[in-house]
N, C-alpha and C positions, 0 to 999 in steps of 0.2 A: 503492502500498498506505500501512494509516497507521501512523505513527509508535508505535515499540517504545519505552513507559516503562518503569523500574524504577520503584516503590515499595517502602517499606522497609513490614509488616505494623510489628503490633504485637508477633510475636516480633522483629523483627529481619531476619524472610528478607526476599530482596526478591521481589518477583512483579510478573509480565511482566504488561500491560493488555491488551496482543492478546488471548494466549493461554492466560493461566494465570483469567481468569477476565470473564464479564460487564457489569461494571459496566463501558461506559467512555463517559454518561453525560454531563451535566457536569449538574445540576436548580436555576437560577435561582429560582422560585417553588415556594416549598414547598407553601399550600396543597395543590395538584393529587397531593402524595404522598399521603394518611392510603389506604391497604389496599395497597401499594404494596410490595416488595422493594429494599431500598437499601443501600446501604452507607457509609457516615460516614468521612471525610477529618480528617482535622486535616493541613495541611501535607501531603507524601509521605506520612504513615501511618496505614495500615485501624487506625481507629483498633475502628471494627461494623458486622457485617454482622446485617439484620433487615429488621423488620415494621413503616411505619409506622401507627402505634397514634391518632394526631390530627395535627392543626397548629393554629398562631395565621393567626386568619382576616386578619393581620398578613404569615402566613410569615414570620415571622422566629423561631419555635419550631418545635422541631416531637417528639414521644414513637416514639419505639420501643419493640413493646413488650417483657413479661421474655419469654425463650425460650434455651434453650442450654447453659439456666445460669447467665443475667446478670438483673439486671430490668430494670423497664421506665426508662426513661433517658432523658431530657431536653438538649436539644441545644439552643444557638445562633446563632444565625448572624452575630453580633454577637463574642464567643468566637471565629467564624475559621473554624468547622464545614465541611464541607462537605459534598453530596447527590451524589449518583450513583447510573446508573440503569441496568438493561441496554438495550441498542436496540434488541435489542427486546421490549422495554416498548413499541411502537407508538403506544398510543396514548394514555400518557405527554409519552414527544419529541415525538407532535404537539402537545400539548397548551401545552406549555413552552415549541413552536418557534412559536408563536402567540402567545404571547403578550406574548417576546421583537421578534418580528413587531413586535410593537400598542405598541406600547411606544419601541421604534424611532419608529413613526412617531406618537406624539403630541409628541414630542419637536423633531419636525424646524419 
């Protein structure tokens, strides 16, 4: 059974990552994210959920589209933001996993 990790939303309420929402897969390669529904976290705080509009070629920066009363916003890996996606987004998870394995193999 997956571990039950409690996070705090931006309103301070705990969020159970297994039961309450599907954003349960950390994505390392941000270049594959445009067009995907994601959750942005900083530490254990959920900062925002939304659609990735674009990402830089090096994968260090992405933009979430404006929506749900929120403006278009830029997020940087270097600033400590992490991107989580639903494991149900099978193609996205598969691409990220392939990229990780390729990177690990090239470091050997």
